[in-house]
C-alpha positions in Angstrom: -45.4 -66.5 -103.1 -44.1 -62.9 -103.6 -44.7 -60.9 -100.3 -47.7 -58.7 -100.7 -46.0 -55.8 -99.6 -43.8 -55.8 -102.9 -45.2 -53.1 -105.1 -44.0 -54.8 -108.6 -46.4 -57.9 -109.2 -45.6 -60.1 -111.7 -48.3 -59.8 -114.9 -50.8 -62.5 -115.5 -52.5 -63.0 -119.0 -54.8 -65.8 -119.8 -57.1 -67.1 -122.6 -59.1 -70.2 -122.5 -60.2 -72.6 -125.1 -57.6 -73.9 -128.0 -58.9 -73.1 -131.5 -58.2 -76.4 -133.0 -57.4 -79.6 -131.2 -54.6 -81.7 -131.8 -54.4 -85.7 -132.0 -51.3 -87.5 -131.4 -51.2 -88.7 -134.9 -50.4 -85.5 -136.3 -47.2 -85.3 -134.6 -44.1 -86.2 -137.1 -42.2 -89.4 -136.6 -39.1 -87.7 -135.0 -41.2 -85.6 -132.6 -39.8 -82.0 -133.1 -41.5 -80.7 -136.1 -45.2 -80.0 -136.2 -47.7 -79.4 -139.2 -47.5 -75.5 -140.1 -50.5 -73.4 -139.3 -52.2 -76.4 -137.7 -51.7 -75.8 -133.7 -52.2 -72.2 -132.5 -50.9 -71.1 -129.0 -52.8 -69.9 -126.5 -51.8 -68.1 -123.4 -52.3 -68.6 -119.8 -50.6 -67.2 -117.0 -49.5 -67.3 -113.4 -48.6 -64.9 -110.6 -45.4 -66.4 -108.9 -47.6 -69.3 -108.8 -51.0 -68.2 -108.5 -53.5 -69.0 -111.0 -56.1 -67.0 -113.1 -58.2 -65.0 -112.2 -55.4 -62.9 -109.9 -53.7 -61.3 -112.9 -51.2 -58.8 -111.6 -51.4 -56.1 -114.0 -49.9 -52.5 -115.0 -52.5 -49.8 -115.0 -54.1 -49.0 -111.7 -51.9 -49.6 -108.7 -53.5 -49.8 -105.3 -51.7 -49.2 -101.6 -50.2 -53.0 -101.9 -48.6 -52.2 -105.5 -51.0 -54.5 -106.9 -52.4 -52.9 -110.8 -55.0 -54.1 -112.7 -55.4 -54.4 -116.6 -57.6 -52.3 -118.7 -59.6 -54.3 -121.7 -57.5 -54.0 -125.1 -54.5 -53.2 -123.5 -51.7 -54.7 -126.1 -49.4 -57.2 -125.1 -46.3 -57.9 -127.2 -45.3 -61.7 -128.1 -42.1 -62.6 -129.7 -40.9 -66.0 -130.6 -37.2 -67.1 -131.1 -35.8 -64.1 -130.2 -36.6 -61.9 -133.4 -37.5 -58.2 -133.5 -40.9 -59.1 -135.1 -43.2 -59.9 -132.8 -47.3 -60.5 -132.5 -49.8 -58.1 -130.8 -52.3 -60.0 -128.4 -54.8 -57.9 -126.4 -56.7 -58.4 -123.3 -60.1 -59.2 -123.6 -61.2 -59.6 -120.2 -59.6 -57.8 -117.6 -61.3 -59.4 -115.0 -59.7 -62.7 -116.0 -56.7 -61.6 -117.5 -57.9 -63.5 -120.7 -56.3 -62.5 -124.2 -57.0 -63.1 -128.0 -54.7 -62.3 -131.1 -54.9 -58.3 -132.6 -54.3 -59.7 -135.6 -52.0 -62.7 -136.8 -51.9 -65.9 -134.8 -48.9 -67.8 -133.2 -48.5 -71.3 -133.9 -46.6 -74.1 -133.0 -44.1 -75.1 -135.5 -41.9 -77.7 -133.5 -42.3 -79.4 -130.0 -40.4 -76.7 -128.2 -40.1 -73.1 -128.9 -38.4 -69.8 -127.2 -41.2 -67.4 -126.1 -40.6 -63.9 -124.8 -43.5 -60.9 -123.9 -43.5 -57.3 -122.9 -45.4 -54.3 -122.3 -45.9 -51.7 -123.9 -45.6 -52.8 -127.3 -43.8 -50.0 -129.0 -40.6 -51.6 -127.4 -38.4 -53.1 -129.8 -36.2 -56.1 -128.8 -34.0 -58.4 -130.1 -31.2 -60.9 -128.7 -29.1 -57.7 -129.1 -31.1 -55.5 -127.6 -33.7 -53.2 -128.7 -35.0 -49.4 -128.0 -33.4 -47.5 -126.0 -34.8 -45.6 -122.6 -33.5 -43.1 -120.4 -34.0 -43.0 -116.8 -31.9 -40.1 -115.9 -34.7 -37.6 -114.8 -37.5 -39.0 -112.8 -37.8 -35.6 -110.2 -41.4 -35.3 -112.1 -42.3 -38.9 -112.1 -41.9 -42.4 -113.6 -44.3 -42.4 -116.8 -44.3 -45.6 -118.8 -41.0 -46.6 -117.0 -43.3 -47.9 -114.0 -45.3 -50.2 -116.3 -42.5 -51.7 -118.5 -43.5 -55.4 -118.0 -41.9 -58.3 -119.2 -41.9 -61.9 -119.4 -37.9 -63.0 -120.2 -37.4 -65.5 -123.0 -37.7 -69.5 -121.8 -38.2 -72.4 -123.9 -42.0 -73.7 -123.5 -43.1 -77.5 -124.7 -45.8 -78.3 -126.9 -48.3 -80.4 -124.9 -52.3 -81.0 -125.7 -54.1 -78.0 -126.4 -50.7 -75.6 -127.0 -50.8 -73.5 -123.6 -48.3 -71.5 -122.6 -47.9 -69.9 -119.6 -46.2 -66.3 -119.2 -45.0 -65.0 -115.8 -44.4 -61.2 -116.1 -42.1 -58.9 -114.3 -41.4 -55.3 -113.9 -38.1 -55.1 -116.1 -36.6 -52.4 -114.1 -35.7 -52.6 -110.1 -37.2 -49.7 -107.8 -34.9 -48.0 -105.1 -36.7 -46.1 -102.0 -34.6 -44.0 -99.7 -35.9 -42.6 -96.5 -33.4 -39.8 -95.2 -33.4 -39.1 -91.5 -31.6 -36.7 -89.4 -28.9 -37.8 -87.5 -26.3 -35.9 -85.0 -24.8 -32.6 -86.3 -27.7 -32.4 -88.9 -30.2 -29.6 -88.5 -34.1 -29.7 -89.6 -32.9 -27.1 -92.3 -29.8 -29.3 -93.6 -32.8 -32.2 -94.4 -34.9 -29.8 -95.7 -32.4 -28.5 -98.7 -30.9 -31.8 -99.0 -30.6 -33.6 -102.0 -30.6 -36.9 -103.0 -29.1 -38.7 -106.4 -28.7 -42.3 -107.5 -25.9 -43.6 -109.4 -26.2 -46.4 -111.9 -26.8 -46.9 -115.9 -28.7 -43.7 -117.0 -30.0 -45.7 -119.8 -31.0 -49.2 -120.8 -32.4 -51.4 -123.3 -35.0 -54.2 -123.2 -33.8 -57.3 -124.8 -34.9 -60.5 -125.0 -33.5 -61.7 -121.8 -34.5 -58.3 -120.0 -33.7 -54.9 -119.3 -29.4 -54.3 -119.7 -27.8 -50.8 -119.1 -27.0 -49.3 -122.5 -25.9 -46.0 -120.8 -22.5 -44.6 -119.0 -22.8 -44.7 -115.2 -24.1 -41.5 -114.2 -26.4 -39.5 -111.8 -30.2 -40.5 -111.8 -32.5 -37.6 -110.1 -35.1 -40.0 -108.0 -38.7 -38.6 -107.5 -39.2 -36.6 -104.1 -42.0 -38.9 -102.6 -42.2 -36.9 -99.3 -40.8 -33.7 -98.3 -38.5 -33.6 -94.8 -41.3 -32.7 -92.3 -40.8 -34.3 -89.0 -37.2 -35.0 -89.3 -37.5 -37.6 -92.5 -37.7 -37.6 -96.2 -38.2 -40.1 -98.9 -37.0 -40.6 -102.4 -37.8 -43.1 -105.4 -36.1 -43.8 -108.5 -36.4 -46.7 -111.0 -33.2 -48.1 -112.0 -31.5 -50.3 -114.5 -30.9 -53.9 -112.9 -27.2 -54.3 -112.0 -24.7 -54.9 -109.2 -23.1 -51.9 -107.0 -21.4 -53.4 -104.8 -18.2 -51.6 -104.2 -19.6 -48.4 -106.3 -21.0 -45.1 -104.9 -24.3 -45.7 -105.4 -26.5 -43.0 -103.0 -25.2 -39.7 -102.8 -27.0 -37.1 -100.5 -25.3 -33.2 -100.7 -26.2 -31.2 -97.5 -26.1 -27.2 -97.7 -25.6 -25.4 -100.8 -22.6 -23.5 -102.7 -19.5 -23.7 -100.8 -21.0 -24.9 -97.9 -22.1 -28.1 -99.5 -21.3 -31.4 -98.2 -21.4 -34.9 -100.3 -22.2 -37.8 -98.5 -22.0 -41.3 -100.2 -23.1 -44.8 -99.5 -21.2 -47.5 -101.2 -22.1 -51.0 -100.7 -19.8 -52.9 -99.3 -21.7 -57.0 -99.4 -22.7 -58.5 -102.6 -26.2 -58.6 -101.3 -26.5 -55.0 -100.4 -27.3 -53.4 -103.7 -27.9 -56.6 -106.2 -30.5 -54.8 -107.7 -32.5 -57.3 -109.5 -35.7 -56.7 -112.2 -39.0 -56.5 -110.5 -38.1 -55.9 -107.0 -37.9 -52.8 -104.7 -35.1 -52.0 -102.2 -35.6 -49.8 -99.2 -32.9 -48.1 -97.7 -33.2 -46.2 -94.5 -30.2 -43.4 -94.5 -29.5 -41.4 -91.1 -27.5 -38.3 -92.2 -24.9 -37.7 -89.4 -22.0 -34.8 -89.5 -19.8 -38.1 -89.4 -21.3 -39.7 -92.4 -23.9 -41.8 -93.3 -25.7 -44.8 -91.4 -27.5 -46.9 -93.7 -29.9 -50.1 -93.1 -31.7 -52.1 -96.1 -34.6 -54.0 -96.1 -34.3 -57.1 -98.3 -36.3 -57.2 -101.5 -39.3 -58.2 -101.6 -38.6 -60.2 -97.7 -39.5 -58.7 -94.1 -37.2 -59.0 -91.2 -33.6 -58.2 -91.2 -31.2 -55.7 -91.9 -27.9 -54.8 -93.9 -25.2 -52.3 -93.6 -23.0 -50.9 -96.3 -20.4 -48.7 -96.3 -20.6 -44.9 -96.4 -18.0 -42.0 -96.7 -18.0 -38.3 -96.9 -16.3 -36.3 -99.7 -15.0 -33.3 -97.6 -14.5 -32.4 -93.9 -13.8 -28.9 -92.8 -11.1 -28.3 -90.4 -10.2 -25.8 -88.2 -6.7 -24.8 -87.4 -6.0 -21.9 -85.2 -3.7 -19.4 -86.0 -0.7 -19.7 -83.4 1.9 -16.9 -82.6 5.6 -17.6 -84.0 4.5 -21.1 -85.1 4.5 -22.0 -89.0 3.0 -25.1 -89.7 3.2 -26.6 -92.8 0.0 -27.8 -94.0 -0.7 -30.7 -96.7 -3.9 -32.5 -98.2 -6.2 -29.3 -97.7 -7.9 -26.9 -100.0 -10.2 -23.6 -100.1 -8.8 -21.9 -96.9 -11.1 -19.7 -95.4 -9.6 -17.7 -92.5 -9.0 -20.9 -90.0 -11.4 -23.0 -91.9 -9.7 -25.4 -94.3 -11.1 -28.2 -96.4 -9.8 -31.8 -96.5 -10.9 -35.3 -97.4 -10.0 -38.8 -95.4 -6.6 -37.3 -95.0 -4.0 -34.5 -94.3 -1.0 -33.7 -92.5 0.6 -30.8 -90.3 4.5 -30.3 -90.3 5.8 -28.8 -87.2 9.9 -27.9 -86.6 11.1 -29.2 -83.4 12.1 -25.8 -82.3 8.6 -25.3 -82.0 8.7 -27.9 -78.9 8.8 -31.3 -79.6 6.1 -32.1 -77.4 3.8 -29.8 -79.2 1.2 -30.1 -81.8 -2.3 -29.3 -83.1 -4.7 -31.7 -81.0 -7.9 -32.6 -81.9 -10.4 -30.9 -79.7 -13.5 -31.8 -81.3 -14.3 -34.4 -84.2 -13.4 -37.7 -84.9 -10.4 -39.1 -86.6 -7.0 -41.2 -86.4 -3.9 -39.4 -85.6 0.1 -40.9 -86.2 3.3 -38.9 -85.6 6.4 -39.4 -87.4 9.8 -37.8 -87.0 11.4 -36.9 -90.2 14.5 -34.5 -91.4 16.7 -36.7 -89.3 14.5 -35.6 -86.5 14.3 -31.9 -86.8 10.6 -32.0 -87.7 7.7 -33.9 -86.6 4.8 -34.8 -89.2 1.8 -35.1 -87.9 -1.2 -37.0 -90.0 -5.2 -37.1 -89.5 -6.5 -40.1 -91.4 -9.8 -41.7 -91.0 -11.6 -38.8 -91.0 -15.3 -39.3 -89.7 -16.6 -35.7 -89.3 -15.4 -32.2 -89.0 -12.7 -31.2 -87.0 -11.6 -28.4 -84.5 -7.9 -28.5 -83.5 -6.1 -26.8 -80.9 -2.3 -26.0 -80.2 -0.6 -28.0 -77.3 1.4 -30.7 -75.8 0.6 -34.1 -77.0 1.3 -37.4 -75.5 2.9 -40.7 -76.6 2.1 -44.4 -75.4 4.6 -45.1 -72.5 4.7 -41.6 -70.9 4.2 -41.2 -67.3 1.1 -39.5 -66.1 1.4 -36.9 -63.2 -0.7 -36.3 -60.5 -0.7 -32.4 -62.0 -2.3 -33.6 -64.9 0.8 -33.3 -67.1 2.8 -35.8 -68.6 6.5 -36.6 -70.0 8.9 -39.6 -70.9 10.5 -39.3 -67.6 9.7 -40.7 -64.1 9.3 -38.7 -61.0 7.7 -39.7 -58.0 7.1 -36.0 -56.0 4.6 -33.4 -55.4 2.6 -32.3 -58.3 4.7 -34.3 -60.5 4.7 -37.9 -58.8 3.3 -40.2 -61.4 0.2 -41.6 -61.1 -0.4 -43.6 -64.0 0.9 -44.4 -67.8 -0.5 -43.4 -70.9 -1.4 -46.8 -72.6 -3.2 -45.1 -75.9 -2.3 -41.8 -77.3 -5.1 -39.5 -79.2 -8.7 -40.4 -79.3 -9.6 -43.6 -79.9 -12.3 -44.7 -82.6 -15.7 -43.3 -81.8 -14.4 -41.8 -78.8 -15.1 -37.4 -78.4 -14.5 -35.1 -75.7 -17.8 -34.4 -75.5 -18.8 -37.9 -74.1 -16.9 -36.8 -70.7 -19.9 -34.3 -69.5 -17.4 -31.2 -70.4 -14.3 -32.1 -68.2 -11.9 -32.3 -71.2 -11.8 -28.6 -72.5 -8.8 -29.2 -74.6 -9.6 -32.4 -76.2 -8.7 -36.1 -75.8 -4.8 -36.6 -75.5 -5.0 -40.3 -74.5 -6.0 -42.5 -72.1 -4.0 -43.5 -68.7 -3.9 -47.0 -66.6 -3.4 -46.5 -62.7 -0.2 -47.7 -61.1 -1.5 -50.0 -58.7 -5.4 -52.0 -58.4 -8.3 -50.4 -57.4 -10.0 -53.6 -55.9 -7.1 -55.6 -54.5 -9.3 -58.6 -54.1 -11.9 -61.2 -56.1 -14.8 -59.0 -55.7 -18.2 -58.8 -57.1 -18.9 -57.1 -60.6 -22.9 -56.2 -59.7 -26.1 -58.5 -58.9 -26.7 -61.7 -60.9 -29.9 -61.5 -62.6 -30.1 -57.6 -63.1 -29.7 -56.8 -66.7 -28.1 -53.4 -66.8 -28.9 -53.3 -70.4 -29.4 -50.0 -72.2 -28.0 -47.2 -74.1 -25.0 -46.4 -71.4 -24.5 -50.1 -70.9 -25.5 -52.2 -73.5 -25.1 -55.7 -73.7 -22.1 -57.4 -75.7 -22.6 -60.5 -76.9 -19.3 -61.6 -78.2 -15.5 -60.5 -76.7 -15.0 -58.4 -80.2 -16.2 -55.2 -78.7 -14.3 -52.2 -80.0 -15.9 -49.4 -77.7 -14.3 -47.2 -75.5 -17.2 -46.7 -73.4 -15.7 -47.5 -70.1 -16.5 -43.6 -68.7 -20.3 -43.9 -69.6 -20.5 -47.6 -68.2 -19.1 -46.7 -65.2 -20.9 -43.3 -64.4 -24.1 -45.2 -65.4 -23.8 -48.0 -62.6 -22.7 -45.2 -59.9 -25.8 -43.3 -60.8 -28.3 -45.6 -61.1 -27.0 -47.7 -57.8 -25.8 -45.1 -55.6 -27.9 -45.9 -52.7 -26.3 -49.3 -52.5 -23.0 -50.4 -54.3 -22.7 -53.3 -52.0 -22.6 -55.6 -54.8 -20.7 -53.5 -57.1 -17.5 -54.0 -55.8 -15.7 -53.0 -58.9 -17.6 -50.0 -59.6 -17.0 -48.5 -56.0 -13.7 -49.4 -55.8 -12.8 -46.9 -58.8 -14.9 -44.5 -57.2 -13.0 -44.4 -54.1 -9.7 -45.3 -55.5 -7.3 -43.8 -52.9 -5.1 -41.9 -55.7 -7.0 -38.8 -56.7 -7.1 -37.8 -60.3 -6.3 -34.4 -61.7 -9.1 -32.2 -62.3 -8.5 -31.6 -65.9 -9.0 -35.6 -66.4 -12.2 -37.7 -66.9 -11.8 -39.0 -63.3 -11.1 -42.9 -62.4 -13.3 -45.2 -64.0 -13.6 -48.7 -65.0 -12.5 -49.7 -68.7 -14.2 -51.0 -71.2 -13.5 -54.5 -72.6 -11.7 -53.0 -75.7 -9.7 -50.3 -73.2 -8.7 -53.0 -70.7 -7.6 -55.3 -73.6 -5.4 -52.8 -75.2 -4.0 -52.4 -71.9 -3.2 -55.9 -71.7 -1.8 -55.8 -75.2 1.1 -53.4 -73.8 1.5 -55.9 -70.7 1.2 -59.4 -71.5 2.4 -61.0 -68.3 6.0 -60.7 -69.1 9.0 -59.0 -69.1 10.0 -57.4 -72.5 6.2 -55.4 -72.6 6.2 -51.9 -72.2 3.7 -51.8 -69.6 5.2 -54.5 -67.7 8.3 -53.5 -67.5 7.6 -49.9 -66.5 5.0 -51.1 -63.7 7.7 -53.4 -62.7 10.3 -50.8 -62.6 8.6 -48.7 -60.0 7.5 -51.5 -58.0 6.5 -55.2 -58.3 3.7 -54.9 -56.4 2.3 -52.5 -59.1 2.2 -55.7 -61.5 -1.4 -57.2 -62.0 -2.0 -59.7 -59.3 -4.2 -62.8 -58.6 -7.6 -62.3 -57.4 -7.3 -64.0 -54.0 -5.2 -61.5 -51.6 -7.2 -60.4 -48.6 -9.3 -63.5 -48.6 -12.5 -61.6 -49.6 -14.8 -64.4 -50.8 -12.1 -67.1 -50.7 -11.5 -67.0 -54.5 -8.0 -67.5 -56.5 -8.7 -66.1 -60.1 -5.3 -65.8 -61.6 -4.9 -62.5 -62.9 -8.6 -61.5 -63.8 -10.0 -58.2 -64.0 -13.2 -57.1 -64.5 -14.2 -54.8 -67.2 -17.4 -52.5 -67.0 -18.7 -54.1 -69.9 -21.9 -56.7 -69.3 -22.8 -59.9 -71.3 -26.2 -60.4 -70.3 -27.9 -60.2 -67.1 -25.9 -63.3 -65.7 -22.2 -62.7 -66.7 -20.0 -59.6 -67.2 -16.5 -59.6 -69.1 -13.0 -59.7 -67.7 -9.4 -60.0 -69.1 -7.0 -62.7 -67.8 -3.7 -60.6 -67.3 -1.5 -63.5 -67.8 0.4 -64.3 -70.9 -2.3 -65.1 -72.8 -4.7 -62.0 -72.2 -7.7 -64.2 -72.9 -11.2 -62.2 -72.6 -13.9 -64.0 -71.0 -17.1 -63.8 -69.0 -18.4 -65.3 -66.0 -21.4 -64.8 -63.3 -21.4 -60.8 -61.8 -21.6 -62.0 -58.1 -20.0 -63.8 -55.5 -22.3 -67.3 -55.3 -19.6 -68.5 -58.6 -16.1 -69.1 -58.9 -14.5 -66.3 -61.3 -14.7 -63.3 -59.1 -12.2 -60.6 -60.3 -9.8 -57.5 -59.2 -10.2 -54.3 -60.8 -7.5 -51.5 -61.9 -9.0 -47.8 -62.8 -8.3 -45.6 -66.1 -8.9 -42.3 -66.9 -8.8 -40.1 -70.1 -7.1 -36.7 -70.4 
């Protein structure tokens, strides 16, 4: 049975009595042919298995999407796929009964192929028929909304000659609920335009509606304006598969400031548009792109997500005295503002400073450096762009750099004064999804990278927190699997320290990084407990043996700097080999840790001392 919420109810039509009775003796010996003009066809109908008198219908639509027939509504019926058809009309709107409006259709053999449709002015056939345009629906749907079809199928004669048609809407309906996200204003949403892409025309064939036009823009009807930070748009579309194709375009702004965002379904079920079904997509527009959730057609519950992209981004690249960069992959420079797609590059001569570049102060992207022209130039590529960008000119870090007490860094190890090494860079540039604004205004020049401390903050196997207390919230969400990719250790640590500041007794790992003996520079985030992904990335450079960059650098300073077993000091009397807490919680009982042996497994176990897998802790910072 169809879900009641679906606005496209199948059509049901019915008629009652046979005009002529048939006897078994009238059937020919071969069981196929029937005498011409002797057995009239009669028509009954169902609505997804529901019987009359509950016909879904066409004319008047209520809040549940159901409609009702009008007396004398004509319905076309075709036999054997020909363009010729006979018209029946509704004789009883309450029951859906029909009577012939002219010629009666007769059985000529025991099995016939029939199709039916409304309105009757469509010309259909096996090769397709009348073409309808769907390009502009801004003023409404007209007859498109009531284009109904019972696809061709074989029907077998039985006593009375009754045929049960099941009608459906020939088109699919797509609704978009547009919401305002991060970086988008109310004015942006109010002036937004939404268009769909797909077949711009279709023809009704014997088997249903098929695309007959080229792919192009479809202008939907604006159902509600953007009052209260939301707007809705609806269009009828030709049934088709939109996987891997730009399907929905959202345009923010106008003229030279216009920005196009696209939703491209990635999964086969995201936008497989079928006749008679409604698809609802809730789209949150952010400066970084679109966040899409879709409710499955006809069903309740569950969400699916698809891909999204932005066609262009704005990049602020400051003018720097005596620095002449080569900028490629940008267009439309306006002062210091450039426009780019998903990638661009900046090439700088080493003479401008081999440790200088344009760093990302604001926005999200990936950055890679390539040494070219025999090492005379550095080419920096900014790719996987996910927002507008603001760049600043300054020093940059590379993985393996030594990080100093004064907040500077270089490839050279030193141990004195403000140049005393306090950590090692394990990741350069901002991680995906991480921005400087996540650090409470401490990183005024953007994110240069991430540093792991030289020594443990918690030097024994200690507690993560209180077993039975679920810290789950927007700052420290529960993570059910060991595949989380968020660089959110700072926010998670801050939440624990702020929430439990009155008593950190059971939060030994967090308390230890707060009180870590080595002070963090003022231009950094300060020390915090790394997230699952952050600590896993540390292990990737360590791997518990010589020949790995981080292992070799720590061991060269002192073997005491290596990641240690968990029982030193005898606290809780637990010997947990090389286990280190992350700031990531699994649930109310367990938290995640990384094992710093050669395997680097990520696992979760009890947060408190009542069990046998307590862990050490090592701090990291962002600079």
